[in-house]
N, C-alpha and C positions, 0 to 999 in steps of 0.2 A: 313345636317355631311353625307357621304356616306356610306350606309348601308353593314355591313358586313355579307357573307353569309356564311354558314359553309356546307358542300358537304360531307355527308358519301358516301361511297363506290364509295369514288372519282377516284380509279385506276381499277374501272371497264369498261366495254363496253360503259353504259350510262353516268354514272357517271365523264368521264373523256373529253367526249363530252361537258357537261354539265358545266365545269369546265370551258373551254375552250370559250364557248358562253358567260357567265357571265362576265369574264374578257374583253371579248370584247365590252362587254355593260359598261364597267367601273364600274363594282361593284368590291370590295375586296370579294377576296375569301379565305376562309381557307379550303385545300382538308384533309378529315380524312384520312389515310392511314395505314393499318399494317406497320410495321419495314419489312415485307418479299415482300410486296409489289413492282410490275415492276411500276415505275413511270415513265420511261421513255417518254412517249407519252402525260403527263401532259404540261402544259403550264412550261415555265422557272421562279423560283423563283424571287420575286421583291418586289414592295412595294403594288402591290395590288395581289399577291400569295403567298400564304404561306403553306406548307406541316406541318402536326400535326400527329403525330405518337401514334397510339391507336388501340382500336376495340371497337366496339359496343357491345360487351359481357363484355368489361371491363368497368364497370359502371364507377369508377374512372377517366380514361385517355377521357371517353365520356363528362362526368360533366366538365372537365378543359377545352374540346376543345369547350364545349357550352359558354364559357365566354368572353362576350364583343362580342356577334353575334347577329344579328337580326333577321335573317330568317334561316331556317334550310332545306334544301334537305335530305330529307333520304332518298337515292337510295341504302345504301348498303344491299344486299341479298346473300345467297346462291344459285345459280339459277344452279342447277343440275337436268338431269331426275331421277339420280339413284346414291346413294353413298351406301359402304359396311355400313356404321353406318348411318340411318336415323335419326336419333336420332340430328344431327348435322342440319338439318333442323330447328328444333324448337327451337334450340340453339342460332342461329342468327336471324332466320327471326321472329320469335315468342318473345322471350327474349329480342334480339336485338330491337325492337319499344318498348316494356313496358321501357326498358334503357331510350331511346330516351325520351318517355313522362315523366318519372321521372325525367330526367334533364330539362327538359323544367319547371316543376313544382318548381325546385331549383334554378331556375335562374329567373331574372327580367327584363329580354332585350329580348326576343325571342319574335319576333310578330308573326309568324307565321311559320309550320311547313307543307312542301309539303313531301309527303309520298308517295313515288312510289309501289304501288301494284302490280297486273296482272291480266290478264283477267281470267286468273285460278281461282281466287278469286270470281269470280260471277259463274262459273261451266259452262258447256256445252252446248248447245244449239240445242240438239237432237231433231229432228221432224221437220227441215227446218225454225225455227224463229230464227228471228234476235232480239238480246237481248239487250236490254239496261241497265241504271245505277238503276231500278228497280230492276231487276233479282236480285236474292237470292238464294246462292248455294243449291242444294237440299241435300248435305250432304249424300246421298244414296251408294256414291263410292266416290274414290278418285282414278285418275290414276295414280298419283306420291306423293311420301311423299311432294315435294314441294310446289304440289297443296295443300296438304293437311294444310302445314304451312300458307301459305298464306292466305287460308280461315280463319284458326283463328289468324290472324295478323288483319285480314279487321274486326273482332269483335273489338277488340279492339282499330284499327284504330277510329272505329264508336262509341265506346262508349265513349273513350275520348273527341270526338266531342261533344256528347251531354252533356258530362260534362263540357263543355266550355272552354277544349284546341282547341285551333285556327289550327288545322290539317285539311289538305286539301288533301286527296287520291285519287289519279290518277291513271290509268289500262290500260297501254299500251297494244298491243295485241301482236302480232310475230314482234319484233323488228329487222330489217335488215338496212344493208347499209355498207359504210365503216369504218373500223377501226378494234378492236382487233379480233381475230377469237378466241371466248371465248365460253363459255357455253351460254352466253347470245347473241351469236350471232350464234345459230343455223342454221339459212337461210343459212348463206354463208359456214356453214362446208357442207350442204347438196348440194350446187349448187357444191361447188368443187369435192365433192363424185361424183356428175353427171358426170363433164365434164372430171373428169378422170377416167372414166367406171369403179370405184366402185359401181355405183349405176346406172346399164345400163338401167334401166325400169323405168314405172310410180312406185309410191309406191299404192299399192293395185289398187282400180278400180276408183279412182280419186272420191268419195263421201266424203270426208272432206273436208271442208270447215275453211279457217282461217282467222282473221282480221289482216293485214299485215300491220306494222309501220314503215317509215321509222325513223332512228335514229335520225334524226334531225327534223324532223317535232315533235318527242315526246320531244326532248331538247326545242323545242318552246312552245310547251304544257305545259311543266312545268314550263317556265318563265311565261308563261300567268298565270298559275293557283296561281302562286306567285303572281304577279300585280294585278288578278282580279276574283279569284278564292273563294268562299266563305265557310269559315270553316263548316266542317261537311258534305258539298257536296260531292256527287261523279264525278268522269269525266272521262269518257273512252276515252281516246288518241289510239284510234284505227286507222284503215284505210280501205282500198278496202277488200272486201270478197273474198276470190279463194281459188283454192284447188291447192296443190304442181304441180299437173298435170297442171294447168293454167299456174303457174311458170316457170316448165320445157318447155311447149312448148313458151309461151313469151319468154323463153330466148332462146331457137331454131329461133323464128325467127329473135331475134336482132343481135343474132350472125350468122345468114345464115348458121347454121347446122342443121344435121338431128334431128326430133322429135326423141325421144324413140319409139320402134315399138311394145314393150309389155307391160304388168303389172306384177310385181312381187307380187305374192298372199302374203295376210298379212301372212299367216301362215309360209312363208318361212322368211319373216323378223323378224318375233318374233323368228324363230328358233336360227336366226343368233344373235339375240338380246339377247338369252340365252348362246350363245357359246362365247359374246362378254363379256359378265359379266364372265364366267368362267375364261377364259384369264386375265380380270381387275383383279381376286382376285390374280392370279399367277402374273403378272406383275405390279399391282399397278396402273396402266395406267386406268384412266378412258373412259368408251365405246363409240362410235359416236351413237350407236342404243343399248338400251337396252330395256328388255320389257314394261317397264313404258311407254318408247317413243311411243312403239305400242298400248298401250292402250288408249294414247292422240291421235294417226291418227284414232283410231276408231269410235271418236266422231266428233261432229260436234261445231265448236268455232267462231259464226260469230257475230259481236256486232255492234252498231249503235254509229258513235260518233256525233250525231246531236246536242247533250246538250252542248259540248263542243266547236263545229262549232260558236253554238249561244249566248252562255254567255262568252267564252275566245276568240273567232277571230281563234280557231283553224283550220288551213288548209290544210290538208294532200294530198301528192301528188297520184297521181295514180301509183299501180303497176308497171305499164310497162314504168313510167317516173323513178322510182326508179332503177328497173333491169338495166334502161340505161345507167345509173351512176355507179352501183355497179360491173356489169360486165367486162367492161374495167378496173375498179378497180381493181378487181382480178384479170386480166391477168397484166396489168401493175406490178403486185405487183409480180408477177411468179406464183401463184398459180392455175390458170389454161391457157387453150391453146386453142385457136379457130382460 
């Protein structure tokens, strides 16, 4: 019998590409989306793909979506560095996961839940270390309320695993690649700012390090976690560790354009973030840069994905290979020029 798969957050940047990959592999997919969601980039409805309206914060609709499903990918999340009402992060990211676990307990067909966490749940790697799945967030500070909510949700996921819920948490790095330009694709947004000269220099002095994950590699990692991930085990779906200075330099080499010639001090970027927040409160449009984003940039976020490589066959591409795909896509989409 063909397995039925439920994908929450299906209209998101990662969730949408996951839906396409699953349908292409012959799975029957139910996309759980809000009524207000843009579903134009999702597969066409048919025998192997259906849309199901609801919200992870609306338990009855979530429970109904579980009906008849064997696998659940819980990728729904509120992904923003800043919101006027920070309680929204906990409503969606924490209570939403609790609802998923409760719905599992009230159904009898679900065999596995693959939960999309975040590298933020493990905490910063200050001091030059490269962390693995054994790292536990220190909780001495949080750069963003999103980070705080993912740490809390991670505790819930791990406890559920200890209690026998077949949940596999996966932890992507900074996801990038072609697709929707959303808060979940901040990498592309910064590249756009760079090539449109609204971000004319390097961000700070380049001491930051992130683990960059191509979106299609992360999708493959999710599917591998479904097929071979052990419930209760953590898997980092990260990639090459590099700074945004490295990203800008690589982008200049690939596009044969000039590299930035100066560094923008962090205090300037932070001041711009505060101004952006002020304008956001006036206009209602969320800012690209906000003070929490700057706080993130002041720390290290370098991780190893050796466990996922070893146990899941995860095979992330290099940052250079990923940029060689992303930059032409941005150009052909009319979002940058070079």
